C-alpha positions as CSV (number, residue, x, y, z in Angstrom):
1,M,-29.1,30.2,2.9
2,D,-28.1,32.6,0.2
3,R,-25.7,31.7,-2.7
4,R,-22.8,33.6,-1.2
5,T,-23.1,31.8,2.2
6,F,-23.5,28.5,0.5
7,G,-20.5,29.1,-1.8
8,A,-18.3,30.1,1.2
9,A,-19.4,27.0,3.2
10,L,-18.7,24.8,0.2
11,I,-15.2,26.2,-0.4
12,T,-14.5,26.0,3.4
13,S,-15.6,22.3,3.4
14,I,-13.5,21.4,0.4
15,G,-10.5,23.2,1.8
16,S,-10.9,21.5,5.2
17,L,-11.0,18.1,3.5
18,A,-7.9,18.9,1.4
19,L,-6.0,20.1,4.5
20,S,-7.1,17.2,6.6
21,G,-5.0,14.8,4.6
22,C,-7.8,12.7,3.2
23,R,-5.6,11.1,0.6
24,P,-5.6,7.5,-0.2
25,D,-3.4,5.3,1.9
26,P,-0.4,4.5,-0.3
27,A,0.3,1.2,1.5
28,A,-3.3,0.0,1.0
29,A,-2.4,-1.1,-2.5
30,L,0.1,-3.6,-0.9
31,T,-2.7,-5.6,0.7
32,G,-3.2,-8.9,-1.2
33,R,0.2,-8.7,-2.8
34,A,2.7,-11.5,-2.3
35,M,6.0,-10.7,-0.7
36,P,8.8,-10.8,-3.3
37,D,10.8,-14.0,-3.4
38,L,14.2,-12.4,-2.5
39,A,16.9,-13.6,-0.2
40,A,17.8,-11.3,2.6
41,T,20.4,-11.3,5.3
42,L,19.8,-10.8,9.0
43,L,22.2,-8.9,11.2
44,D,23.6,-12.1,12.6
45,G,24.5,-13.2,9.1
46,T,21.9,-15.8,8.5
47,G,19.7,-15.8,5.5
48,T,15.9,-15.4,5.2
49,N,13.2,-14.9,2.7
50,L,10.0,-13.2,3.6
51,A,8.1,-15.0,0.9
52,R,9.1,-18.4,2.3
53,L,8.6,-18.1,6.0
54,G,5.7,-20.7,6.0
55,K,3.8,-19.0,8.8
56,P,2.2,-15.6,9.5
57,A,4.6,-12.8,10.3
58,L,4.6,-9.3,11.7
59,I,7.2,-7.2,9.8
60,R,8.2,-3.7,10.5
61,F,10.0,-1.5,7.9
62,W,11.9,1.3,9.5
63,G,15.2,3.2,9.8
64,L,17.4,4.7,12.5
65,W,17.4,7.8,10.3
66,C,13.6,8.0,10.5
67,G,12.3,10.5,13.1
68,P,8.7,9.0,13.2
69,C,10.3,5.5,13.6
70,R,12.1,6.7,16.8
71,T,8.9,8.3,18.1
72,D,7.0,5.1,17.3
73,E,9.5,2.8,19.0
74,P,7.8,2.6,22.5
75,Q,4.5,1.7,20.8
76,W,6.2,-0.9,18.6
77,E,7.8,-2.4,21.7
78,A,4.3,-2.7,23.2
79,V,3.2,-4.6,20.2
80,L,6.1,-7.0,20.6
81,R,5.5,-7.5,24.3
82,D,1.8,-8.1,23.8
83,L,1.5,-10.0,20.5
84,G,4.8,-11.7,19.9
85,P,6.4,-13.7,22.7
86,K,4.0,-16.6,23.2
87,E,3.2,-17.0,19.5
88,A,6.8,-16.6,18.4
89,A,8.0,-19.1,21.1
90,R,5.5,-21.7,19.8
91,G,6.6,-21.0,16.2
92,E,3.2,-19.7,15.2
93,L,4.2,-16.1,14.3
94,A,7.5,-14.8,12.9
95,L,8.5,-11.4,14.2
96,M,11.0,-9.4,12.1
97,S,12.1,-5.9,11.2
98,V,13.7,-4.5,8.1
99,H,16.1,-1.7,8.6
100,M,16.0,0.4,5.4
101,G,19.1,2.3,4.3
102,H,22.2,3.3,6.3
103,A,22.4,4.3,9.9
104,P,23.1,8.0,10.4
105,K,26.8,8.9,10.7
106,D,26.2,10.9,13.9
107,G,24.5,8.0,15.8
108,P,25.1,4.4,16.7
109,S,25.6,1.8,14.0
110,L,22.7,-0.6,13.4
111,N,24.7,-3.4,15.1
112,Q,25.4,-1.1,18.2
113,W,21.7,-0.1,18.3
114,A,20.6,-3.8,18.1
115,A,23.1,-4.9,20.8
116,A,21.6,-2.2,23.2
117,R,18.0,-3.4,22.8
118,D,15.8,-4.8,25.6
119,P,16.0,-8.6,25.1
120,A,12.3,-8.8,25.7
121,T,11.7,-6.9,22.4
122,A,14.7,-8.0,20.4
123,I,13.7,-9.6,17.2
124,P,15.6,-10.5,14.0
125,I,16.6,-7.5,11.9
126,I,17.1,-7.6,8.1
127,D,19.8,-5.2,7.1
128,D,18.4,-3.7,3.9
129,R,21.1,-1.0,3.3
130,T,20.5,-1.0,-0.5
131,M,16.8,-0.9,0.1
132,R,16.4,-3.6,-2.6
133,L,13.9,-5.5,-0.4
134,A,11.9,-2.4,0.5
135,Q,11.7,-1.4,-3.1
136,A,10.7,-4.9,-4.3
137,V,7.9,-4.9,-1.6
138,G,6.9,-1.4,-2.6
139,V,7.2,0.2,0.8
140,P,5.9,3.8,0.4
141,G,7.3,5.1,3.7
142,T,8.2,4.4,7.2
143,P,7.5,3.3,9.8
144,L,5.3,0.7,8.2
145,T,4.2,-2.6,9.9
146,M,2.8,-5.4,7.8
147,V,1.2,-8.7,8.6
148,I,1.7,-11.5,6.1
149,D,-0.1,-14.8,6.1
150,Q,1.6,-18.2,6.0
151,H,1.7,-18.0,2.1
152,G,3.6,-14.7,2.2
153,T,0.7,-12.5,1.2
154,I,0.3,-9.1,2.8
155,I,-3.0,-9.2,4.7
156,Q,-2.8,-5.9,6.6
157,H,-0.6,-3.0,7.6
158,A,-0.3,0.0,10.0
159,W,1.6,3.2,9.9
160,A,3.2,4.7,13.0
161,F,1.5,3.8,16.3
162,K,0.8,7.2,17.8
163,N,-0.5,5.9,21.2
164,S,-1.5,2.8,23.1
165,H,-5.0,3.0,21.7
166,G,-3.6,2.6,18.2
167,V,-1.6,-0.3,19.3
168,S,-4.6,-2.0,20.9
169,R,-6.7,-1.5,17.7
170,F,-3.9,-3.0,15.6
171,L,-3.4,-6.0,17.9
172,A,-7.2,-6.7,17.9
173,K,-7.3,-6.4,14.2
174,T,-4.2,-8.6,13.8
175,R,-5.6,-11.3,16.1
176,A,-9.0,-11.3,14.3
177,T,-7.3,-11.5,10.9
178,L,-5.1,-14.4,12.0
179,A,-8.0,-16.2,13.7
180,S,-10.1,-16.0,10.6
181,A,-7.2,-17.6,8.8
182,G,-7.2,-20.4,11.4
183,R,-3.7,-19.4,12.6
184,D,-4.2,-17.8,16.0
185,R,-4.1,-20.4,18.7
186,R,-3.6,-18.1,21.6
187,P,-4.7,-19.4,25.0
C-alpha cells in the first residue's frame, strides 16, 4: 500500500470513528456514586428519599417535554411489566420515576398524564420541576434509567431502550447485578 492510500485510509478511519459517536458515556461516571440524601415529593404528595429506600430500586429520569422519552415509553413499560410487578409486590425492588422540569404547555399536565397511565405500569413519580434532584444526582440527559442497590449506590444505568432486544439485555444485566448482590429472589 502506498503512502497516499494509507493516508486516505487512516483519515477515513479516524473520521468514521469520530462520526460514529464513540464518545465516553457521560452517565458512566455516575456508577459507584451514592444517591444524594435529598427529600423529594411524589405526585401523590408523599415524601421519599432515593438515598434511604433501603432496597434496590429501578429509577427512570425523564420528562414529558423529551422526545426520546416518549419514543422510549413502550420499551420502558416492557421493563416494568417484566421486571417489576413480582419484585415490587414482595417489597424487594422499588420502582420509581423522576419527571424533570415542567410539562409542555401544549400537552397534558404531569398529573393528567399520570392519571391516564395503564395501572399495570403505573409507578410512583417524583415531580422534580426545579430539577434540584436531577442536578444533585448529576443526570447528564434523558431518558436515563438507573439501578441502585439497597445502600443507595448507583450500580448500573441505561439510556433509551431502542427496541425489545435492548430491554432484554438490560433486564438480564439488572437481574445478574441484583443476584450478585444477593437481592434477586425471583422464582
